[in-house]
One Martini backbone bead per residue (centre of mass of N, CA, C, O) as a GRO file, in nm:
protein
   69
    1MET     BB    1  -0.858   1.039   0.390
    2GLU     BB    2  -0.787   0.693   0.418
    3LEU     BB    3  -0.779   0.537   0.736
    4LYS     BB    4  -0.622   0.250   0.894
    5GLU     BB    5  -0.534   0.001   1.057
    6GLY     BB    6  -0.171  -0.018   0.996
    7ASP     BB    7  -0.098   0.244   0.892
    8LEU     BB    8   0.141   0.445   0.764
    9VAL     BB    9   0.277   0.744   0.913
   10ILE     BB   10   0.337   1.101   0.907
   11THR     BB   11   0.438   1.379   1.048
   12LEU     BB   12   0.362   1.708   1.054
   13PRO     BB   13   0.459   2.034   1.120
   14LYS     BB   14   0.211   2.098   1.310
   15VAL     BB   15   0.331   1.915   1.565
   16ASP     BB   16   0.557   2.102   1.689
   17LYS     BB   17   0.340   2.235   1.909
   18ILE     BB   18   0.331   1.970   2.061
   19ASN     BB   19   0.283   1.892   2.411
   20SER     BB   20   0.373   1.671   2.643
   21VAL     BB   21   0.467   1.547   2.934
   22SER     BB   22   0.745   1.389   2.803
   23VAL     BB   23   0.705   1.489   2.494
   24THR     BB   24   0.805   1.619   2.187
   25LEU     BB   25   0.632   1.646   1.905
   26GLY     BB   26   0.727   1.588   1.568
   27LYS     BB   27   0.829   1.593   1.268
   28ASP     BB   28   0.886   1.308   1.069
   29LEU     BB   29   0.729   1.082   1.210
   30VAL     BB   30   0.685   0.741   1.244
   31GLY     BB   31   0.370   0.562   1.227
   32VAL     BB   32   0.082   0.383   1.359
   33ILE     BB   33  -0.233   0.285   1.325
   34VAL     BB   34  -0.453   0.191   1.621
   35GLU     BB   35  -0.692   0.416   1.591
   36THR     BB   36  -1.033   0.525   1.445
   37SER     BB   37  -1.290   0.614   1.640
   38PRO     BB   38  -1.232   0.886   1.719
   39ARG     BB   39  -1.399   1.204   1.803
   40PHE     BB   40  -1.411   1.566   1.723
   41ASP     BB   41  -1.690   1.646   1.664
   42THR     BB   42  -1.629   1.627   1.304
   43MET     BB   43  -1.351   1.499   1.362
   44ASN     BB   44  -1.093   1.301   1.304
   45VAL     BB   45  -0.923   1.062   1.515
   46TYR     BB   46  -0.589   0.928   1.571
   47GLY     BB   47  -0.415   0.652   1.671
   48VAL     BB   48  -0.058   0.695   1.720
   49LEU     BB   49   0.227   0.500   1.700
   50VAL     BB   50   0.520   0.638   1.872
   51ASP     BB   51   0.768   0.510   2.031
   52GLY     BB   52   0.543   0.352   2.231
   53ALA     BB   53   0.332   0.587   2.181
   54VAL     BB   54   0.011   0.732   2.204
   55TYR     BB   55  -0.135   0.952   1.966
   56TYR     BB   56  -0.382   1.206   1.918
   57LEU     BB   57  -0.467   1.280   1.581
   58PHE     BB   58  -0.530   1.467   1.327
   59GLU     BB   59  -0.558   1.451   0.987
   60ASP     BB   60  -0.374   1.730   0.948
   61GLU     BB   61  -0.107   1.583   1.113
   62ILE     BB   62  -0.114   1.358   0.888
   63GLU     BB   63   0.048   1.110   0.663
   64LYS     BB   64   0.053   0.890   0.431
   65VAL     BB   65   0.314   0.715   0.309
   66GLU     BB   66   0.135   0.507   0.127
   67GLU     BB   67  -0.016   0.374  -0.131
   68GLU     BB   68  -0.184   0.152  -0.280
   69CYS     BB   69  -0.136  -0.071  -0.566
   0.00000   0.00000   0.00000
């Protein structure tokens, strides 16, 4: 999946298990990609802005809302 800054994404059910300090991140939340450069080992990590907070999620935890026409 090719993601770039500004793409709209939706969180997948896998993120239901993620707990942050202040919020439990859940599935089906819409966010926007704000950072694409982080990497963990060989996996891409994306900064996703959801409700005013940035979460760093792996590629298999998000899905692009729509493809370009």
